[in-house]
C-alpha positions, -999 to +999 in steps of 0.1 A: +802-170-496+762-188-498+752-222-509+754-234-547+727-256-566+693-239-570+691-206-558+658-189-538+645-154-530+666-156-496+701-160-511+694-134-541+682-110-523+709-113-497+736-113-526+719-081-539+718-062-504+757-070-501+766-057-534+745-024-527+765-023-496+798-027-514+796-033-550+831-047-551+822-074-530+826-110-551+798-139-540+812-173-541+789-204-546+797-238-528+783-263-505+812-269-479+832-239-465+867-240-466+888-244-437+899-211-426+874-190-447+875-154-435+845-137-458+810-131-450+790-165-451+751-166-456+725-188-459+749-216-452+773-229-426+751-220-392+769-188-390+751-158-380+736-152-409+724-185-418+689-194-402+683-231-403+685-256-380+695-242-343+703-210-358+668-201-362+656-166-351+620-149-351+611-117-347+586-103-316+557-110-339+568-145-343+582-143-380+610-163-384+643-148-402+651-160-430+690-146-443+679-118-463+663-104-427+694-112-405+712-089-433+690-065-433+686-065-394+724-060-392+733-036-422+698-020-433+701+011-410+735+020-426+716+030-458+682+042-445+667+055-412+659+033-384+623+039-389+618+034-426+642+001-419+618-008-398+588-002-419+606-024-447+616-049-428+573-052-424+562-046-457+588-063-481+613-089-465+590-104-438+565-117-468+602-131-483+615-146-447+578-161-447+580-180-482+618-190-476+608-206-443+574-219-443+567-216-480+539-203-502+529-181-535+543-149-535+546-137-568+582-121-561+595-156-548+584-172-581+596-145-603+633-151-589+632-186-590+620-190-623+660-173-631+667-209-625+677-231-654+655-251-663+657-292-662+657-294-694+686-264-702+716-286-703+741-259-711+727-231-687+753-220-666+740-220-630+766-195-620+752-169-649+715-173-640+724-166-606+741-133-612+713-122-636+688-130-607+708-109-584+709-079-605+671-082-611+668-084-572+698-054-570+674-030-591+643-038-573+661-032-537+675+003-552+643+012-564+629+004-526+661+022-510+653+056-531+616+053-524+627+055-486+647+080-490+619+101-509+597+096-482+621+107-457+625+141-480+587+145-481+582+143-446+591+180-435+568+194-466+537+171-459+538+179-421+538+217-428+514+215-453+491+198-427+494+230-407+476+247-430+446+223-437+414+236-443+381+217-431+403+179-436+418+188-468+456+192-474+469+209-505+504+200-516+529+214-541+538+185-553+526+149-558+549+132-527+544+102-502+521+113-477+496+085-467+519+072-434+516+110-422+482+120-429+460+085-425+461+090-388+455+127-390+417+142-397+425+147-430+400+132-459+412+146-491+449+155-504+451+180-534+479+181-558+495+192-590+487+158-615+516+148-641+493+149-665+483+184-662+457+202-644+453+187-603+445+158-585+421+151-554+429+117-536+404+105-508+424+097-479+421+057-475+418+044-440+449+026-435+480+019-461+471-009-467+431-004-475+411+003-507+385+018-487+382+057-481+373+077-448+352+096-474+354+085-510+334+112-536+302+106-541+279+081-558+266+100-584+301+116-592+322+079-598+327+072-634+320+104-648+340+126-672+313+145-694+287+159-674+305+165-641+301+204-641+264+200-642+261+174-617+283+193-593+276+229-600+318+235-607+331+243-637+366+226-644+360+190-634+379+165-656+369+128-644+359+108-612+370+077-606+349+047-608+361+038-575+356+073-556+389+076-545+404+101-574+391+133-589+408+153-617+405+192-619+416+217-640+427+238-613+439+237-576+407+259-569+383+237-583+397+208-569+394+224-534+357+233-540+348+200-552+367+184-521+348+207-498+314+197-518+323+164-514+327+164-476+294+186-472+271+159-491+292+134-468+274+154-437+244+158-450+242+122-457+253+113-426+230+133-408+200+121-428+204+087-419 
C-alpha cells in the first residue's frame, strides 16, 4: 500500500522493486491505512518504509533515505551481491532519494512524473497512469539488475586478463564491464573485439565518472580515419575518436601495437617536458 494522488519517482520505483521481488504482489493506493491492515506499507503511514517526519533516516554520507532507498536497503541484497547493492545505492538510488526529499531537476524523476495525468485530462485514470509508470520503472530496474549480474560474471575473466597484461595493456576476449576493476590498476589501455567487427582499444579513464583518460591516444591521431596508417606507421587502423579515448583496428595485433606506440609517444612527451 502507498499513497494515492500525484505519484513521484520514489513510490513508483518502490512499487517496481516490490513487483520484481514478488510479481504477484498487488499495489493499493489510498490516503488512509485501513485499521488492521497487515500488508507492507511504503511512503505512507509513518512505518518503517516511510521517510517523512520523525521517520527520517540518513545514510552515513548524510543523504536522507526515501522509501525506495529504504526498500532497497532491506531487500537489495536478495537480488544482487552486497557489493553491487551498495554501488547501486550510491550511483542510482541516492540521486532519486535526494530529489524526493530535497527537490531538484533529475531527468529520470522528470520522466516518471510526466506519467501523471495532466490537469486538463479530465478522463485520465490515475491508477492506469501509475501502472504505466511502474511498468516503465520496472524495465529500467530489471535492466540495471541484469547489468549488475553481468558485471559480477565478468569479474573473474577481467582479473585473469589483468594477470596477463603487457606494458599496461589488458586484452579481453569479449567486450565486458571492466572499469571498476581496471581503473585502480596500472593499466592504460583495454583491447577487446568490437561488435562492429575488428577490435577496439580504449584508453582507461582516471575514474569511473570521468571523461579524462590516464593516457589518451596521441592528439595527432584524433578524429582521423584515412591517413592513420601513414601517421602511425601501422597498417590496419580504422579510426581514432576525436576525444582520444577510443581507437579501432582490423585485428587484435594492430590494436595492441597502436597502444604500445601511444604509450611510447606519451612517455617521450613526458620526458621532454
